C-alpha positions in Angstrom: -132.1 19.6 -21.1 -130.6 22.0 -23.6 -132.6 22.1 -26.9 -131.0 23.2 -30.1 -132.4 26.2 -31.8 -130.3 25.9 -34.9 -132.6 23.7 -37.0 -133.4 26.5 -39.4 -129.9 26.7 -40.7 -130.0 23.1 -42.0 -127.0 20.9 -42.3 -125.2 23.1 -44.9 -121.6 24.2 -44.3 -121.0 27.7 -43.1 -119.2 30.0 -45.5 -116.8 31.2 -42.8 -115.5 27.7 -42.1 -112.7 26.2 -44.2 -112.0 22.4 -44.1 -108.5 22.9 -45.4 -107.5 24.8 -42.2 -107.1 21.5 -40.3 -108.1 18.6 -42.5 -106.6 15.8 -40.4 -108.5 16.8 -37.3 -112.0 17.6 -38.7 -112.4 16.2 -42.2 -113.9 12.8 -41.2 -115.8 14.2 -38.3 -117.3 17.0 -40.5 -119.0 14.4 -42.7 -120.4 12.7 -39.6 -121.6 16.1 -38.2 -123.9 16.5 -41.2 -125.9 13.5 -39.9 -126.1 14.7 -36.2 -126.3 18.4 -36.6 -128.0 20.4 -35.1 -126.8 20.0 -31.6 -129.2 18.2 -29.3 -129.6 14.8 -31.1 -128.5 12.0 -28.8 -126.2 9.2 -29.8 -127.9 6.0 -28.9 -124.6 4.1 -28.6 -123.3 6.2 -25.8 -124.3 6.9 -22.3 -123.7 10.6 -23.0 -125.1 12.9 -25.7 -124.2 16.1 -27.2 -127.2 17.8 -25.6 -126.3 16.3 -22.2 -122.8 17.5 -22.4 -124.1 21.0 -22.7 -125.7 20.7 -19.2 -122.3 20.5 -17.6 -120.5 22.7 -20.0 -119.1 26.0 -18.7 -119.0 27.5 -22.2 -122.1 29.7 -22.6 -121.5 30.1 -26.3 -123.8 27.1 -27.0 -126.8 29.0 -25.8 -125.7 32.4 -27.0 -127.9 33.6 -29.9 -125.0 35.8 -31.1 -122.7 32.8 -31.5 -121.7 32.2 -35.0 -122.5 29.0 -36.8 -118.7 28.4 -37.2 -118.1 28.3 -33.5 -121.1 26.1 -32.9 -119.9 23.6 -35.5 -116.4 23.6 -33.9 -117.9 23.0 -30.5 -120.0 20.2 -31.9 -116.9 18.6 -33.4 -115.2 18.9 -30.0 -118.2 17.3 -28.3 -118.2 14.4 -30.7 -114.4 13.9 -30.1 -115.0 13.9 -26.4 -117.8 11.3 -26.7 -115.6 9.1 -28.8 -112.8 9.3 -26.4 -115.1 8.3 -23.5 -116.5 5.4 -25.5 -112.9 4.1 -26.2 -111.9 4.6 -22.6 -115.0 2.7 -21.4 -114.4 -0.2 -23.7 -110.9 -0.6 -22.3 -112.1 -1.0 -18.7 -112.1 -4.8 -17.9 -115.3 -6.2 -16.5 -114.9 -6.9 -12.8 -115.9 -10.3 -11.6 -117.0 -9.0 -8.3 -119.8 -9.4 -5.8 -121.2 -6.0 -6.8 -122.3 -7.4 -10.2 -124.7 -9.9 -8.7 -128.3 -9.0 -9.4 -129.1 -9.4 -5.6 -126.3 -7.1 -4.5 -127.9 -4.6 -2.2 -125.4 -2.0 -0.9 -128.0 0.2 0.7 -130.1 -2.4 2.5 -127.6 -5.0 3.6 -124.4 -3.2 4.4 -122.8 -3.6 1.0 -123.2 -7.4 0.7 -125.2 -9.9 -1.2 -128.8 -10.5 0.0 -128.8 -13.8 2.0 -131.4 -15.7 3.9 -132.4 -13.8 7.0 -130.8 -16.2 9.4 -127.4 -15.1 8.1 -126.6 -11.9 9.9 -123.6 -9.6 10.1 -122.6 -11.4 13.2 -122.7 -14.9 11.6 -119.4 -16.8 11.7 -117.5 -17.0 8.4 -117.7 -20.8 8.4 -121.5 -20.6 8.6 -121.7 -18.0 5.9 -119.5 -20.0 3.7 -121.6 -23.1 4.2 -124.7 -21.1 3.3 -123.1 -19.6 0.2 -121.5 -22.7 -1.2 -123.1 -25.9 0.1 -126.4 -25.5 1.8 -129.2 -26.3 -0.7 -126.9 -27.7 -3.3 -128.2 -31.2 -4.4 -125.9 -34.0 -3.1 -125.8 -37.4 -4.8 -122.7 -39.0 -3.5 -123.0 -41.5 -0.6 -120.0 -40.3 1.5 -121.2 -36.7 1.4 -124.7 -37.7 2.3 -123.4 -39.7 5.2 -121.3 -36.7 6.3 -124.3 -34.3 6.2 -126.5 -36.8 8.0 -123.8 -37.2 10.8 -123.4 -33.4 11.1 -127.2 -32.9 11.1 -127.4 -35.4 14.0 -124.9 -33.4 16.0 -127.4 -30.5 16.0 -128.8 -32.2 19.0 -125.9 -30.8 21.0 -124.3 -28.1 18.9 -125.2 -25.4 16.3 -124.1 -25.4 12.7 -121.2 -23.0 13.3 -119.7 -25.2 16.0 -120.1 -28.3 13.8 -118.7 -26.8 10.7 -115.6 -25.7 12.5 -114.9 -29.3 13.4 -115.7 -30.7 10.0 -112.1 -31.5 9.0 -111.5 -33.2 12.4 -114.7 -35.2 11.9 -113.6 -36.3 8.5 -110.3 -37.4 9.9 -111.9 -39.3 12.8 -114.5 -41.0 10.6 -112.4 -42.0 7.6 -113.7 -39.4 5.3 -117.2 -40.6 6.1 -116.8 -43.7 4.1 -119.6 -45.9 5.4 -117.6 -49.1 4.9 -114.7 -47.7 7.0 -116.9 -46.3 9.7 -119.0 -49.4 10.0 -115.9 -51.5 10.8 -114.5 -49.1 13.5 -113.3 -51.0 16.6 -113.7 -50.2 20.2 -110.2 -48.7 20.5 -111.0 -46.3 17.7 -114.3 -45.3 19.2 -112.5 -44.6 22.5 -109.9 -42.4 20.7 -112.7 -40.4 19.0 -114.5 -39.9 22.3 -111.4 -38.8 24.1 -110.5 -36.2 21.5 -111.1 -32.9 23.3 -110.9 -30.9 20.1 -113.6 -33.0 18.5 -115.8 -32.7 21.6 -117.9 -35.7 20.6 -119.4 -37.8 23.3 -118.9 -41.6 23.0 -122.7 -42.2 22.7 -122.8 -39.7 19.7 -119.8 -41.4 18.1 -121.6 -44.8 18.4 -124.7 -43.3 16.8 -122.6 -42.3 13.7 -121.1 -45.8 13.6 -124.5 -47.4 13.8 -125.8 -45.2 11.0 -122.8 -46.2 8.9 -123.8 -49.9 9.3 -127.3 -49.0 8.3 -126.1 -47.3 5.2 -124.0 -50.4 4.2 -127.2 -52.5 4.5 -129.1 -50.0 2.4 -126.4 -50.0 -0.3 -126.6 -53.8 -0.6 -130.4 -53.6 -0.9 -130.9 -50.5 -3.1 -127.6 -50.0 -4.8 -126.7 -46.8 -3.0 -127.7 -44.6 -0.1 -128.3 -41.8 -2.6 -130.8 -43.8 -4.6 -132.7 -44.8 -1.4 -133.0 -41.2 -0.3 -133.7 -39.5 -3.6 -136.4 -42.1 -4.3 -138.6 -40.2 -1.8 -138.3 -37.1 -4.0 -138.8 -38.9 -7.4 -135.1 -38.1 -8.0 -135.7 -34.4 -8.3 -135.4 -31.7 -5.6 -138.5 -30.0 -4.3 -138.2 -26.3 -5.2 -140.0 -24.1 -2.6 -140.7 -20.4 -2.8 -140.5 -19.2 0.8 -140.4 -15.4 1.2 -140.1 -15.2 5.0 -138.1 -17.3 7.6 -141.4 -18.2 9.3 -142.5 -20.0 6.2 -139.6 -22.4 6.3 -140.8 -25.6 8.1 -138.9 -27.3 10.9 -140.3 -30.6 9.7 -142.2 -31.8 6.6 -144.1 -34.9 5.4 -141.0 -36.0 3.4 -138.8 -35.6 6.4 -141.3 -37.5 8.6 -141.5 -40.4 6.1 -137.7 -40.7 5.7 -137.2 -40.4 9.5 -139.7 -43.2 10.1 -138.0 -45.5 7.7 -134.5 -44.8 8.9 -135.6 -45.4 12.5 -137.2 -48.7 11.5 -133.8 -49.6 10.0 -131.9 -48.9 13.2 -130.6 -45.4 12.5 -130.2 -43.0 15.4 -130.4 -39.2 15.7 -132.7 -39.1 12.7 -135.9 -37.6 14.1 -138.2 -35.5 11.8 -136.6 -32.2 12.7 -133.0 -33.5 12.3 -134.0 -35.2 9.0 -135.5 -31.9 7.8 -132.2 -30.1 8.5 -130.5 -32.9 6.6 -132.6 -32.8 3.5 -132.3 -29.0 3.4 -128.5 -29.1 3.6 -128.4 -31.9 1.0 -130.5 -29.9 -1.5 -133.3 -32.3 -1.6 -135.6 -29.4 -0.8 -134.6 -25.9 -1.8 -135.4 -23.8 1.2 -133.3 -20.6 0.5 -135.6 -17.6 0.7 -136.6 -16.3 -2.7 -134.7 -13.0 -2.4 -131.5 -14.8 -1.3 -128.8 -14.7 -4.0 -128.4 -18.5 -3.6 -132.0 -19.3 -4.4 -131.8 -19.0 -8.2 -128.4 -20.7 -8.3 -129.6 -23.7 -6.3 -132.8 -23.9 -8.4 -130.7 -24.0 -11.5 -128.6 -26.8 -10.1 -131.8 -28.6 -9.1 -133.2 -28.4 -12.6 -129.9 -29.3 -14.2 -128.1 -31.7 -11.9 -125.5 -32.7 -14.5 -124.0 -29.2 -14.1 -122.3 -30.1 -10.8 -122.5 -33.9 -10.4 
């Protein structure tokens, strides 16, 4: 970096320079110059500095020992003017509310996208990516939504998440918005219609499982006040925050899932084995299983610690 060699001159004004030549352009800056001269002192409020400007400057007069003090002062004034212009220009640029501003944005390591859990790849369907980015791991406390997630988790016996998520709206329409009271009272004709819907692709036995689970939820609500209270009681009404670094660390089943599964089966629920139940409690945010370097990890942890922010 360029180092000024003009310190011996001190901040006094050169006899060859006259302020009256152009008072409107330099009068105010000349006073400021006395505080920053000689060249080479950086301005802490700017990303640039007078000395750094000299690195890219094509004018060799700054380093020429034969250069007069007058011309150096003029160049310093021009440098300050340029810095101020850059500062003003930068302050006028609006802050972009974009993905690149996220602390886990990794353009070099992940193709210019946010860092996600490793099971989300560049080939993952948009519906699956959206589910991961917006819903999976967010604590859920509303009965209808819990019932919906339980039903979709049960469908993992036959399908993957992508296939299920693409049918979500059809499932909501077929099962009354996953209102347990509506589903519990579905009649045979309605069950047949659901099973014969080719777009839905749901076997009759699977539809009956969902209906049986709705009836079980209705009974739990009468006993415990809500399905939410029943489930969250296993977690002391606060999500478990894990710190998994690798996909292999994320369990397919857990003691909590096994305990909940056992109780639900005892109550007549179907398609609620420990593995299915583990998928359910992960999706419902009862256990935060995003990998620690996933951009959603800190966000879901924040929601888990402050549930009133989204309830």
